mmCIF file of the C-alpha atoms, coordinates in Angstrom:
data_MODEL
# 
_entry.id   MODEL 
# 
loop_
_atom_site.group_PDB 
_atom_site.id 
_atom_site.type_symbol 
_atom_site.label_atom_id 
_atom_site.label_alt_id 
_atom_site.label_comp_id 
_atom_site.label_asym_id 
_atom_site.label_entity_id 
_atom_site.label_seq_id 
_atom_site.pdbx_PDB_ins_code 
_atom_site.Cartn_x 
_atom_site.Cartn_y 
_atom_site.Cartn_z 
_atom_site.occupancy 
_atom_site.B_iso_or_equiv 
_atom_site.pdbx_formal_charge 
_atom_site.auth_seq_id 
_atom_site.auth_comp_id 
_atom_site.auth_asym_id 
_atom_site.auth_atom_id 
_atom_site.pdbx_PDB_model_num 
ATOM 1   C CA . MET A 1 1   ? -57.174 80.487  -67.363 1.00 0.00 ? 1   MET A CA 1 
ATOM 2   C CA . THR A 1 2   ? -57.141 79.919  -71.130 1.00 0.00 ? 2   THR A CA 1 
ATOM 3   C CA . ILE A 1 3   ? -60.680 81.109  -71.419 1.00 0.00 ? 3   ILE A CA 1 
ATOM 4   C CA . GLY A 1 4   ? -59.797 84.257  -69.501 1.00 0.00 ? 4   GLY A CA 1 
ATOM 5   C CA . MET A 1 5   ? -56.842 84.941  -71.894 1.00 0.00 ? 5   MET A CA 1 
ATOM 6   C CA . ILE A 1 6   ? -59.077 84.459  -74.919 1.00 0.00 ? 6   ILE A CA 1 
ATOM 7   C CA . CYS A 1 7   ? -61.694 86.802  -73.468 1.00 0.00 ? 7   CYS A CA 1 
ATOM 8   C CA . ALA A 1 8   ? -59.139 89.427  -72.472 1.00 0.00 ? 8   ALA A CA 1 
ATOM 9   C CA . VAL A 1 9   ? -57.502 89.519  -75.931 1.00 0.00 ? 9   VAL A CA 1 
ATOM 10  C CA . HIS A 1 10  ? -60.873 89.744  -77.673 1.00 0.00 ? 10  HIS A CA 1 
ATOM 11  C CA . MET A 1 11  ? -62.215 92.341  -75.339 1.00 0.00 ? 11  MET A CA 1 
ATOM 12  C CA . ALA A 1 12  ? -59.085 94.499  -75.846 1.00 0.00 ? 12  ALA A CA 1 
ATOM 13  C CA . GLY A 1 13  ? -59.910 94.490  -79.545 1.00 0.00 ? 13  GLY A CA 1 
ATOM 14  C CA . LEU A 1 14  ? -63.489 95.481  -78.904 1.00 0.00 ? 14  LEU A CA 1 
ATOM 15  C CA . VAL A 1 15  ? -62.371 98.380  -76.667 1.00 0.00 ? 15  VAL A CA 1 
ATOM 16  C CA . ALA A 1 16  ? -60.155 99.603  -79.455 1.00 0.00 ? 16  ALA A CA 1 
ATOM 17  C CA . GLN A 1 17  ? -63.064 99.399  -81.930 1.00 0.00 ? 17  GLN A CA 1 
ATOM 18  C CA . THR A 1 18  ? -65.369 101.323 -79.552 1.00 0.00 ? 18  THR A CA 1 
ATOM 19  C CA . ALA A 1 19  ? -62.717 103.986 -78.928 1.00 0.00 ? 19  ALA A CA 1 
ATOM 20  C CA . SER A 1 20  ? -62.433 104.628 -82.633 1.00 0.00 ? 20  SER A CA 1 
ATOM 21  C CA . GLY A 1 21  ? -66.064 105.453 -83.163 1.00 0.00 ? 21  GLY A CA 1 
ATOM 22  C CA . ASN A 1 22  ? -69.445 106.397 -81.716 1.00 0.00 ? 22  ASN A CA 1 
ATOM 23  C CA . SER A 1 23  ? -71.537 103.403 -80.673 1.00 0.00 ? 23  SER A CA 1 
ATOM 24  C CA . THR A 1 24  ? -74.490 104.608 -82.639 1.00 0.00 ? 24  THR A CA 1 
ATOM 25  C CA . ALA A 1 25  ? -72.606 105.519 -85.768 1.00 0.00 ? 25  ALA A CA 1 
ATOM 26  C CA . GLN A 1 26  ? -72.605 103.256 -88.779 1.00 0.00 ? 26  GLN A CA 1 
ATOM 27  C CA . SER A 1 27  ? -69.477 101.129 -89.322 1.00 0.00 ? 27  SER A CA 1 
ATOM 28  C CA . SER A 1 28  ? -67.935 100.492 -92.739 1.00 0.00 ? 28  SER A CA 1 
ATOM 29  C CA . GLY A 1 29  ? -70.461 97.685  -93.319 1.00 0.00 ? 29  GLY A CA 1 
ATOM 30  C CA . SER A 1 30  ? -74.203 97.657  -92.618 1.00 0.00 ? 30  SER A CA 1 
ATOM 31  C CA . GLU A 1 31  ? -73.737 96.873  -88.890 1.00 0.00 ? 31  GLU A CA 1 
ATOM 32  C CA . THR A 1 32  ? -73.434 99.538  -86.190 1.00 0.00 ? 32  THR A CA 1 
ATOM 33  C CA . VAL A 1 33  ? -70.446 99.449  -83.886 1.00 0.00 ? 33  VAL A CA 1 
ATOM 34  C CA . SER A 1 34  ? -72.685 98.252  -81.038 1.00 0.00 ? 34  SER A CA 1 
ATOM 35  C CA . GLU A 1 35  ? -73.819 95.295  -83.249 1.00 0.00 ? 35  GLU A CA 1 
ATOM 36  C CA . LYS A 1 36  ? -70.224 94.450  -84.011 1.00 0.00 ? 36  LYS A CA 1 
ATOM 37  C CA . ILE A 1 37  ? -69.430 94.492  -80.320 1.00 0.00 ? 37  ILE A CA 1 
ATOM 38  C CA . SER A 1 38  ? -72.379 92.234  -79.646 1.00 0.00 ? 38  SER A CA 1 
ATOM 39  C CA . ASP A 1 39  ? -71.302 89.893  -82.424 1.00 0.00 ? 39  ASP A CA 1 
ATOM 40  C CA . GLY A 1 40  ? -67.763 89.982  -81.143 1.00 0.00 ? 40  GLY A CA 1 
ATOM 41  C CA . ALA A 1 41  ? -68.938 89.006  -77.676 1.00 0.00 ? 41  ALA A CA 1 
ATOM 42  C CA . ILE A 1 42  ? -70.964 86.130  -79.092 1.00 0.00 ? 42  ILE A CA 1 
ATOM 43  C CA . THR A 1 43  ? -67.939 84.966  -81.071 1.00 0.00 ? 43  THR A CA 1 
ATOM 44  C CA . THR A 1 44  ? -65.804 84.982  -77.886 1.00 0.00 ? 44  THR A CA 1 
ATOM 45  C CA . LYS A 1 45  ? -68.472 83.102  -75.959 1.00 0.00 ? 45  LYS A CA 1 
ATOM 46  C CA . VAL A 1 46  ? -68.818 80.499  -78.711 1.00 0.00 ? 46  VAL A CA 1 
ATOM 47  C CA . LYS A 1 47  ? -65.025 79.992  -78.767 1.00 0.00 ? 47  LYS A CA 1 
ATOM 48  C CA . ALA A 1 48  ? -65.140 79.463  -75.002 1.00 0.00 ? 48  ALA A CA 1 
ATOM 49  C CA . ALA A 1 49  ? -68.002 77.037  -75.358 1.00 0.00 ? 49  ALA A CA 1 
ATOM 50  C CA . LEU A 1 50  ? -66.082 75.038  -77.966 1.00 0.00 ? 50  LEU A CA 1 
ATOM 51  C CA . LEU A 1 51  ? -63.052 75.015  -75.717 1.00 0.00 ? 51  LEU A CA 1 
ATOM 52  C CA . ASN A 1 52  ? -65.112 73.578  -72.846 1.00 0.00 ? 52  ASN A CA 1 
ATOM 53  C CA . ALA A 1 53  ? -67.244 71.183  -74.895 1.00 0.00 ? 53  ALA A CA 1 
ATOM 54  C CA . LYS A 1 54  ? -66.460 67.641  -73.954 1.00 0.00 ? 54  LYS A CA 1 
ATOM 55  C CA . ASP A 1 55  ? -66.952 66.078  -77.405 1.00 0.00 ? 55  ASP A CA 1 
ATOM 56  C CA . VAL A 1 56  ? -65.342 68.808  -79.506 1.00 0.00 ? 56  VAL A CA 1 
ATOM 57  C CA . LYS A 1 57  ? -61.849 67.670  -80.395 1.00 0.00 ? 57  LYS A CA 1 
ATOM 58  C CA . GLY A 1 58  ? -59.774 69.776  -82.716 1.00 0.00 ? 58  GLY A CA 1 
ATOM 59  C CA . PHE A 1 59  ? -61.444 73.000  -81.627 1.00 0.00 ? 59  PHE A CA 1 
ATOM 60  C CA . GLN A 1 60  ? -58.382 74.939  -82.502 1.00 0.00 ? 60  GLN A CA 1 
ATOM 61  C CA . ASN A 1 61  ? -59.127 74.202  -86.160 1.00 0.00 ? 61  ASN A CA 1 
ATOM 62  C CA . ILE A 1 62  ? -62.609 75.697  -85.879 1.00 0.00 ? 62  ILE A CA 1 
ATOM 63  C CA . HIS A 1 63  ? -63.094 79.317  -87.004 1.00 0.00 ? 63  HIS A CA 1 
ATOM 64  C CA . VAL A 1 64  ? -66.052 81.278  -85.725 1.00 0.00 ? 64  VAL A CA 1 
ATOM 65  C CA . LYS A 1 65  ? -67.669 84.288  -87.389 1.00 0.00 ? 65  LYS A CA 1 
ATOM 66  C CA . THR A 1 66  ? -70.797 85.955  -86.076 1.00 0.00 ? 66  THR A CA 1 
ATOM 67  C CA . THR A 1 67  ? -73.039 88.323  -88.070 1.00 0.00 ? 67  THR A CA 1 
ATOM 68  C CA . ALA A 1 68  ? -76.217 89.663  -86.534 1.00 0.00 ? 68  ALA A CA 1 
ATOM 69  C CA . GLY A 1 69  ? -76.254 86.777  -84.069 1.00 0.00 ? 69  GLY A CA 1 
ATOM 70  C CA . ALA A 1 70  ? -75.870 84.094  -86.743 1.00 0.00 ? 70  ALA A CA 1 
ATOM 71  C CA . VAL A 1 71  ? -72.727 81.998  -86.143 1.00 0.00 ? 71  VAL A CA 1 
ATOM 72  C CA . ARG A 1 72  ? -70.760 80.386  -88.955 1.00 0.00 ? 72  ARG A CA 1 
ATOM 73  C CA . LEU A 1 73  ? -68.393 77.566  -88.082 1.00 0.00 ? 73  LEU A CA 1 
ATOM 74  C CA . THR A 1 74  ? -65.677 76.751  -90.602 1.00 0.00 ? 74  THR A CA 1 
ATOM 75  C CA . GLY A 1 75  ? -62.554 74.632  -90.532 1.00 0.00 ? 75  GLY A CA 1 
ATOM 76  C CA . THR A 1 76  ? -61.949 70.900  -89.934 1.00 0.00 ? 76  THR A CA 1 
ATOM 77  C CA . VAL A 1 77  ? -62.772 68.457  -87.163 1.00 0.00 ? 77  VAL A CA 1 
ATOM 78  C CA . PRO A 1 78  ? -61.784 64.832  -86.770 1.00 0.00 ? 78  PRO A CA 1 
ATOM 79  C CA . SER A 1 79  ? -65.248 63.256  -86.741 1.00 0.00 ? 79  SER A CA 1 
ATOM 80  C CA . ARG A 1 80  ? -68.982 63.662  -87.355 1.00 0.00 ? 80  ARG A CA 1 
ATOM 81  C CA . GLN A 1 81  ? -69.502 63.573  -83.588 1.00 0.00 ? 81  GLN A CA 1 
ATOM 82  C CA . ALA A 1 82  ? -67.127 66.585  -83.140 1.00 0.00 ? 82  ALA A CA 1 
ATOM 83  C CA . LYS A 1 83  ? -68.963 68.418  -85.902 1.00 0.00 ? 83  LYS A CA 1 
ATOM 84  C CA . GLU A 1 84  ? -72.353 67.920  -84.270 1.00 0.00 ? 84  GLU A CA 1 
ATOM 85  C CA . ALA A 1 85  ? -70.965 68.700  -80.840 1.00 0.00 ? 85  ALA A CA 1 
ATOM 86  C CA . ALA A 1 86  ? -69.557 71.975  -82.151 1.00 0.00 ? 86  ALA A CA 1 
ATOM 87  C CA . SER A 1 87  ? -72.997 73.055  -83.385 1.00 0.00 ? 87  SER A CA 1 
ATOM 88  C CA . ALA A 1 88  ? -74.551 72.025  -80.115 1.00 0.00 ? 88  ALA A CA 1 
ATOM 89  C CA . ALA A 1 89  ? -72.004 74.026  -78.141 1.00 0.00 ? 89  ALA A CA 1 
ATOM 90  C CA . ALA A 1 90  ? -72.517 77.140  -80.243 1.00 0.00 ? 90  ALA A CA 1 
ATOM 91  C CA . ARG A 1 91  ? -76.309 76.906  -79.839 1.00 0.00 ? 91  ARG A CA 1 
ATOM 92  C CA . THR A 1 92  ? -75.870 77.108  -75.995 1.00 0.00 ? 92  THR A CA 1 
ATOM 93  C CA . VAL A 1 93  ? -74.567 80.689  -76.203 1.00 0.00 ? 93  VAL A CA 1 
ATOM 94  C CA . ASP A 1 94  ? -76.989 83.489  -75.414 1.00 0.00 ? 94  ASP A CA 1 
ATOM 95  C CA . GLY A 1 95  ? -77.549 85.741  -78.445 1.00 0.00 ? 95  GLY A CA 1 
ATOM 96  C CA . VAL A 1 96  ? -76.940 83.024  -81.071 1.00 0.00 ? 96  VAL A CA 1 
ATOM 97  C CA . THR A 1 97  ? -79.860 83.131  -83.491 1.00 0.00 ? 97  THR A CA 1 
ATOM 98  C CA . HIS A 1 98  ? -78.671 80.489  -85.928 1.00 0.00 ? 98  HIS A CA 1 
ATOM 99  C CA . VAL A 1 99  ? -75.639 78.185  -86.439 1.00 0.00 ? 99  VAL A CA 1 
ATOM 100 C CA . HIS A 1 100 ? -74.297 77.551  -89.980 1.00 0.00 ? 100 HIS A CA 1 
ATOM 101 C CA . ASN A 1 101 ? -72.064 74.528  -89.619 1.00 0.00 ? 101 ASN A CA 1 
ATOM 102 C CA . ASP A 1 102 ? -69.642 74.504  -92.530 1.00 0.00 ? 102 ASP A CA 1 
ATOM 103 C CA . LEU A 1 103 ? -67.113 72.299  -90.767 1.00 0.00 ? 103 LEU A CA 1 
ATOM 104 C CA . HIS A 1 104 ? -65.430 69.578  -92.773 1.00 0.00 ? 104 HIS A CA 1 
ATOM 105 C CA . ILE A 1 105 ? -64.493 66.200  -91.389 1.00 0.00 ? 105 ILE A CA 1 
ATOM 106 C CA . ALA A 1 106 ? -60.730 65.444  -91.790 1.00 0.00 ? 106 ALA A CA 1 
ATOM 107 C CA . ASN A 1 107 ? -59.867 62.302  -93.629 1.00 0.00 ? 107 ASN A CA 1 
# 
C-alpha cells in the first residue's frame, strides 16, 4: 500500500508536468519532457526498490535523483551493509544506467 501511495503521488506530479508542455519540446534544462518523465519513473521505482530491500535500513534518509538514467543516492544510512544494499537495490531497476552512491554512514 505504501508503494502504491508513493507511486500515485509521483505520477500525479508527472501528469502535471506533461500537461504543461509538449512531450517533444525542450524543458528548461537540456532534457526533454519525455526524458524527465522517464527519469521520474526510474526515481519512483528506485524508491520502491529501496523500500522493499531487505538490508536497507534507514531508507527514509536516502534521497534519489535520476538524470538520463544515472541514479544518485544521497543521505545517510546506519551501516556499510545498508549503503551497499542501497546500490544493489537501485541497480535492479530497469532503465538505470549507473548508480552514484554518495550515501554517508551515520556515526
